[in-house]
Chimera marker file (.cmm) of the C-alpha trace (Angstrom):
<marker_set name="trace">
<marker id="1" x="-16.353" y="-4.536" z="-7.893" r="1" g="1" b="0" radius="0.5"/>
<marker id="2" x="-18.613" y="-2.182" z="-9.800" r="1" g="1" b="0" radius="0.5"/>
<marker id="3" x="-17.219" y="0.812" z="-11.634" r="1" g="1" b="0" radius="0.5"/>
<marker id="4" x="-19.263" y="3.093" z="-9.370" r="1" g="1" b="0" radius="0.5"/>
<marker id="5" x="-17.710" y="1.556" z="-6.262" r="1" g="1" b="0" radius="0.5"/>
<marker id="6" x="-14.229" y="1.874" z="-7.774" r="1" g="1" b="0" radius="0.5"/>
<marker id="7" x="-14.806" y="5.601" z="-8.329" r="1" g="1" b="0" radius="0.5"/>
<marker id="8" x="-16.081" y="5.978" z="-4.766" r="1" g="1" b="0" radius="0.5"/>
<marker id="9" x="-12.922" y="4.346" z="-3.442" r="1" g="1" b="0" radius="0.5"/>
<marker id="10" x="-10.696" y="6.556" z="-5.583" r="1" g="1" b="0" radius="0.5"/>
<marker id="11" x="-12.581" y="9.593" z="-4.308" r="1" g="1" b="0" radius="0.5"/>
<marker id="12" x="-12.192" y="8.485" z="-0.672" r="1" g="1" b="0" radius="0.5"/>
<marker id="13" x="-8.464" y="7.884" z="-1.117" r="1" g="1" b="0" radius="0.5"/>
<marker id="14" x="-7.973" y="11.262" z="-2.816" r="1" g="1" b="0" radius="0.5"/>
<marker id="15" x="-9.749" y="12.950" z="0.110" r="1" g="1" b="0" radius="0.5"/>
<marker id="16" x="-7.397" y="11.153" z="2.468" r="1" g="1" b="0" radius="0.5"/>
<marker id="17" x="-4.346" y="12.302" z="0.525" r="1" g="1" b="0" radius="0.5"/>
<marker id="18" x="-5.497" y="15.896" z="0.875" r="1" g="1" b="0" radius="0.5"/>
<marker id="19" x="-6.472" y="15.589" z="4.549" r="1" g="1" b="0" radius="0.5"/>
<marker id="20" x="-3.011" y="15.707" z="6.117" r="1" g="1" b="0" radius="0.5"/>
<marker id="21" x="0.501" y="16.917" z="5.513" r="1" g="1" b="0" radius="0.5"/>
<marker id="22" x="1.940" y="13.926" z="7.399" r="1" g="1" b="0" radius="0.5"/>
<marker id="23" x="2.866" y="11.245" z="4.829" r="1" g="1" b="0" radius="0.5"/>
<marker id="24" x="2.836" y="8.455" z="7.450" r="1" g="1" b="0" radius="0.5"/>
<marker id="25" x="-0.702" y="9.323" z="8.493" r="1" g="1" b="0" radius="0.5"/>
<marker id="26" x="-1.886" y="9.515" z="4.891" r="1" g="1" b="0" radius="0.5"/>
<marker id="27" x="-0.363" y="6.130" z="4.001" r="1" g="1" b="0" radius="0.5"/>
<marker id="28" x="-1.841" y="4.500" z="7.114" r="1" g="1" b="0" radius="0.5"/>
<marker id="29" x="-5.293" y="5.797" z="6.240" r="1" g="1" b="0" radius="0.5"/>
<marker id="30" x="-4.933" y="4.625" z="2.642" r="1" g="1" b="0" radius="0.5"/>
<marker id="31" x="-3.929" y="1.140" z="3.840" r="1" g="1" b="0" radius="0.5"/>
<marker id="32" x="-7.036" y="1.015" z="6.019" r="1" g="1" b="0" radius="0.5"/>
<marker id="33" x="-9.342" y="2.269" z="3.250" r="1" g="1" b="0" radius="0.5"/>
<marker id="34" x="-7.971" y="-0.185" z="0.703" r="1" g="1" b="0" radius="0.5"/>
<marker id="35" x="-8.334" y="-3.079" z="3.164" r="1" g="1" b="0" radius="0.5"/>
<marker id="36" x="-11.966" y="-2.228" z="3.873" r="1" g="1" b="0" radius="0.5"/>
<marker id="37" x="-12.845" y="-1.450" z="0.255" r="1" g="1" b="0" radius="0.5"/>
<marker id="38" x="-11.432" y="-4.716" z="-1.048" r="1" g="1" b="0" radius="0.5"/>
<marker id="39" x="-12.813" y="-6.789" z="1.824" r="1" g="1" b="0" radius="0.5"/>
<marker id="40" x="-9.423" y="-8.315" z="2.568" r="1" g="1" b="0" radius="0.5"/>
<marker id="41" x="-7.579" y="-9.116" z="5.790" r="1" g="1" b="0" radius="0.5"/>
<marker id="42" x="-4.933" y="-6.434" z="5.472" r="1" g="1" b="0" radius="0.5"/>
<marker id="43" x="-2.825" y="-4.132" z="3.379" r="1" g="1" b="0" radius="0.5"/>
<marker id="44" x="0.907" y="-3.419" z="3.389" r="1" g="1" b="0" radius="0.5"/>
<marker id="45" x="2.366" y="-0.401" z="1.600" r="1" g="1" b="0" radius="0.5"/>
<marker id="46" x="6.050" y="-0.354" z="0.736" r="1" g="1" b="0" radius="0.5"/>
<marker id="47" x="7.848" y="2.535" z="-0.945" r="1" g="1" b="0" radius="0.5"/>
<marker id="48" x="10.739" y="2.269" z="-3.345" r="1" g="1" b="0" radius="0.5"/>
<marker id="49" x="13.909" y="3.929" z="-2.075" r="1" g="1" b="0" radius="0.5"/>
<marker id="50" x="15.884" y="6.458" z="-4.113" r="1" g="1" b="0" radius="0.5"/>
<marker id="51" x="18.169" y="3.772" z="-5.521" r="1" g="1" b="0" radius="0.5"/>
<marker id="52" x="15.180" y="1.976" z="-7.032" r="1" g="1" b="0" radius="0.5"/>
<marker id="53" x="16.358" y="-1.335" z="-5.556" r="1" g="1" b="0" radius="0.5"/>
<marker id="54" x="14.832" y="-1.532" z="-2.060" r="1" g="1" b="0" radius="0.5"/>
<marker id="55" x="11.182" y="-1.524" z="-0.978" r="1" g="1" b="0" radius="0.5"/>
<marker id="56" x="10.859" y="-0.001" z="2.485" r="1" g="1" b="0" radius="0.5"/>
<marker id="57" x="7.859" y="-0.523" z="4.796" r="1" g="1" b="0" radius="0.5"/>
<marker id="58" x="5.689" y="2.593" z="4.925" r="1" g="1" b="0" radius="0.5"/>
<marker id="59" x="2.262" y="1.644" z="6.316" r="1" g="1" b="0" radius="0.5"/>
<marker id="60" x="0.026" y="-1.304" z="7.071" r="1" g="1" b="0" radius="0.5"/>
<marker id="61" x="-3.435" y="-2.174" z="8.330" r="1" g="1" b="0" radius="0.5"/>
<marker id="62" x="-4.950" y="-5.418" z="9.598" r="1" g="1" b="0" radius="0.5"/>
<marker id="63" x="-1.681" y="-7.364" z="9.696" r="1" g="1" b="0" radius="0.5"/>
<marker id="64" x="0.207" y="-8.833" z="12.627" r="1" g="1" b="0" radius="0.5"/>
<marker id="65" x="3.061" y="-6.873" z="14.194" r="1" g="1" b="0" radius="0.5"/>
<marker id="66" x="5.384" y="-9.727" z="13.268" r="1" g="1" b="0" radius="0.5"/>
<marker id="67" x="4.468" y="-9.495" z="9.603" r="1" g="1" b="0" radius="0.5"/>
<marker id="68" x="4.533" y="-5.712" z="9.629" r="1" g="1" b="0" radius="0.5"/>
<marker id="69" x="8.093" y="-5.658" z="10.948" r="1" g="1" b="0" radius="0.5"/>
<marker id="70" x="9.573" y="-8.031" z="8.373" r="1" g="1" b="0" radius="0.5"/>
<marker id="71" x="11.669" y="-5.169" z="7.057" r="1" g="1" b="0" radius="0.5"/>
<marker id="72" x="12.929" y="-4.109" z="3.674" r="1" g="1" b="0" radius="0.5"/>
<marker id="73" x="12.664" y="-6.145" z="0.483" r="1" g="1" b="0" radius="0.5"/>
<marker id="74" x="15.268" y="-6.198" z="-2.270" r="1" g="1" b="0" radius="0.5"/>
<marker id="75" x="13.370" y="-5.807" z="-5.509" r="1" g="1" b="0" radius="0.5"/>
<marker id="76" x="15.829" y="-8.053" z="-7.380" r="1" g="1" b="0" radius="0.5"/>
<marker id="77" x="15.095" y="-10.910" z="-4.956" r="1" g="1" b="0" radius="0.5"/>
<marker id="78" x="11.303" y="-10.701" z="-5.065" r="1" g="1" b="0" radius="0.5"/>
<marker id="79" x="9.670" y="-12.179" z="-8.135" r="1" g="1" b="0" radius="0.5"/>
<marker id="80" x="6.205" y="-10.979" z="-7.123" r="1" g="1" b="0" radius="0.5"/>
<marker id="81" x="7.376" y="-7.390" z="-6.675" r="1" g="1" b="0" radius="0.5"/>
<marker id="82" x="9.245" y="-7.484" z="-9.978" r="1" g="1" b="0" radius="0.5"/>
<marker id="83" x="6.075" y="-8.701" z="-11.657" r="1" g="1" b="0" radius="0.5"/>
<marker id="84" x="4.050" y="-5.910" z="-10.031" r="1" g="1" b="0" radius="0.5"/>
<marker id="85" x="6.533" y="-3.292" z="-11.253" r="1" g="1" b="0" radius="0.5"/>
<marker id="86" x="6.303" y="-4.714" z="-14.760" r="1" g="1" b="0" radius="0.5"/>
<marker id="87" x="2.521" y="-4.182" z="-14.686" r="1" g="1" b="0" radius="0.5"/>
<marker id="88" x="1.527" y="-7.849" z="-14.836" r="1" g="1" b="0" radius="0.5"/>
<marker id="89" x="-0.126" y="-8.062" z="-11.400" r="1" g="1" b="0" radius="0.5"/>
<link id1="1" id2="2" r="1" g="1" b="0" radius="0.2"/>
<link id1="2" id2="3" r="1" g="1" b="0" radius="0.2"/>
<link id1="3" id2="4" r="1" g="1" b="0" radius="0.2"/>
<link id1="4" id2="5" r="1" g="1" b="0" radius="0.2"/>
<link id1="5" id2="6" r="1" g="1" b="0" radius="0.2"/>
<link id1="6" id2="7" r="1" g="1" b="0" radius="0.2"/>
<link id1="7" id2="8" r="1" g="1" b="0" radius="0.2"/>
<link id1="8" id2="9" r="1" g="1" b="0" radius="0.2"/>
<link id1="9" id2="10" r="1" g="1" b="0" radius="0.2"/>
<link id1="10" id2="11" r="1" g="1" b="0" radius="0.2"/>
<link id1="11" id2="12" r="1" g="1" b="0" radius="0.2"/>
<link id1="12" id2="13" r="1" g="1" b="0" radius="0.2"/>
<link id1="13" id2="14" r="1" g="1" b="0" radius="0.2"/>
<link id1="14" id2="15" r="1" g="1" b="0" radius="0.2"/>
<link id1="15" id2="16" r="1" g="1" b="0" radius="0.2"/>
<link id1="16" id2="17" r="1" g="1" b="0" radius="0.2"/>
<link id1="17" id2="18" r="1" g="1" b="0" radius="0.2"/>
<link id1="18" id2="19" r="1" g="1" b="0" radius="0.2"/>
<link id1="19" id2="20" r="1" g="1" b="0" radius="0.2"/>
<link id1="20" id2="21" r="1" g="1" b="0" radius="0.2"/>
<link id1="21" id2="22" r="1" g="1" b="0" radius="0.2"/>
<link id1="22" id2="23" r="1" g="1" b="0" radius="0.2"/>
<link id1="23" id2="24" r="1" g="1" b="0" radius="0.2"/>
<link id1="24" id2="25" r="1" g="1" b="0" radius="0.2"/>
<link id1="25" id2="26" r="1" g="1" b="0" radius="0.2"/>
<link id1="26" id2="27" r="1" g="1" b="0" radius="0.2"/>
<link id1="27" id2="28" r="1" g="1" b="0" radius="0.2"/>
<link id1="28" id2="29" r="1" g="1" b="0" radius="0.2"/>
<link id1="29" id2="30" r="1" g="1" b="0" radius="0.2"/>
<link id1="30" id2="31" r="1" g="1" b="0" radius="0.2"/>
<link id1="31" id2="32" r="1" g="1" b="0" radius="0.2"/>
<link id1="32" id2="33" r="1" g="1" b="0" radius="0.2"/>
<link id1="33" id2="34" r="1" g="1" b="0" radius="0.2"/>
<link id1="34" id2="35" r="1" g="1" b="0" radius="0.2"/>
<link id1="35" id2="36" r="1" g="1" b="0" radius="0.2"/>
<link id1="36" id2="37" r="1" g="1" b="0" radius="0.2"/>
<link id1="37" id2="38" r="1" g="1" b="0" radius="0.2"/>
<link id1="38" id2="39" r="1" g="1" b="0" radius="0.2"/>
<link id1="39" id2="40" r="1" g="1" b="0" radius="0.2"/>
<link id1="40" id2="41" r="1" g="1" b="0" radius="0.2"/>
<link id1="41" id2="42" r="1" g="1" b="0" radius="0.2"/>
<link id1="42" id2="43" r="1" g="1" b="0" radius="0.2"/>
<link id1="43" id2="44" r="1" g="1" b="0" radius="0.2"/>
<link id1="44" id2="45" r="1" g="1" b="0" radius="0.2"/>
<link id1="45" id2="46" r="1" g="1" b="0" radius="0.2"/>
<link id1="46" id2="47" r="1" g="1" b="0" radius="0.2"/>
<link id1="47" id2="48" r="1" g="1" b="0" radius="0.2"/>
<link id1="48" id2="49" r="1" g="1" b="0" radius="0.2"/>
<link id1="49" id2="50" r="1" g="1" b="0" radius="0.2"/>
<link id1="50" id2="51" r="1" g="1" b="0" radius="0.2"/>
<link id1="51" id2="52" r="1" g="1" b="0" radius="0.2"/>
<link id1="52" id2="53" r="1" g="1" b="0" radius="0.2"/>
<link id1="53" id2="54" r="1" g="1" b="0" radius="0.2"/>
<link id1="54" id2="55" r="1" g="1" b="0" radius="0.2"/>
<link id1="55" id2="56" r="1" g="1" b="0" radius="0.2"/>
<link id1="56" id2="57" r="1" g="1" b="0" radius="0.2"/>
<link id1="57" id2="58" r="1" g="1" b="0" radius="0.2"/>
<link id1="58" id2="59" r="1" g="1" b="0" radius="0.2"/>
<link id1="59" id2="60" r="1" g="1" b="0" radius="0.2"/>
<link id1="60" id2="61" r="1" g="1" b="0" radius="0.2"/>
<link id1="61" id2="62" r="1" g="1" b="0" radius="0.2"/>
<link id1="62" id2="63" r="1" g="1" b="0" radius="0.2"/>
<link id1="63" id2="64" r="1" g="1" b="0" radius="0.2"/>
<link id1="64" id2="65" r="1" g="1" b="0" radius="0.2"/>
<link id1="65" id2="66" r="1" g="1" b="0" radius="0.2"/>
<link id1="66" id2="67" r="1" g="1" b="0" radius="0.2"/>
<link id1="67" id2="68" r="1" g="1" b="0" radius="0.2"/>
<link id1="68" id2="69" r="1" g="1" b="0" radius="0.2"/>
<link id1="69" id2="70" r="1" g="1" b="0" radius="0.2"/>
<link id1="70" id2="71" r="1" g="1" b="0" radius="0.2"/>
<link id1="71" id2="72" r="1" g="1" b="0" radius="0.2"/>
<link id1="72" id2="73" r="1" g="1" b="0" radius="0.2"/>
<link id1="73" id2="74" r="1" g="1" b="0" radius="0.2"/>
<link id1="74" id2="75" r="1" g="1" b="0" radius="0.2"/>
<link id1="75" id2="76" r="1" g="1" b="0" radius="0.2"/>
<link id1="76" id2="77" r="1" g="1" b="0" radius="0.2"/>
<link id1="77" id2="78" r="1" g="1" b="0" radius="0.2"/>
<link id1="78" id2="79" r="1" g="1" b="0" radius="0.2"/>
<link id1="79" id2="80" r="1" g="1" b="0" radius="0.2"/>
<link id1="80" id2="81" r="1" g="1" b="0" radius="0.2"/>
<link id1="81" id2="82" r="1" g="1" b="0" radius="0.2"/>
<link id1="82" id2="83" r="1" g="1" b="0" radius="0.2"/>
<link id1="83" id2="84" r="1" g="1" b="0" radius="0.2"/>
<link id1="84" id2="85" r="1" g="1" b="0" radius="0.2"/>
<link id1="85" id2="86" r="1" g="1" b="0" radius="0.2"/>
<link id1="86" id2="87" r="1" g="1" b="0" radius="0.2"/>
<link id1="87" id2="88" r="1" g="1" b="0" radius="0.2"/>
<link id1="88" id2="89" r="1" g="1" b="0" radius="0.2"/>
</marker_set>
């Protein structure tokens, strides 16, 4: 992905963030924009709860209902998520 395209995507996402006061709507739009921008099948956004131990489903795009309703993920039990939080992914 070119640097120009990356900046365009960041701009589009920032416009989305400022387009609504409804966090669910904003996250759903971001999931859609990221999916299209990266040319991938889908996107799933999870948010860390206040305890810092559980990732809760927040928004998705392009994924099956079954996958989208898999539920919460314990950070301590997910190696991939731990790696992402460490900055290695």
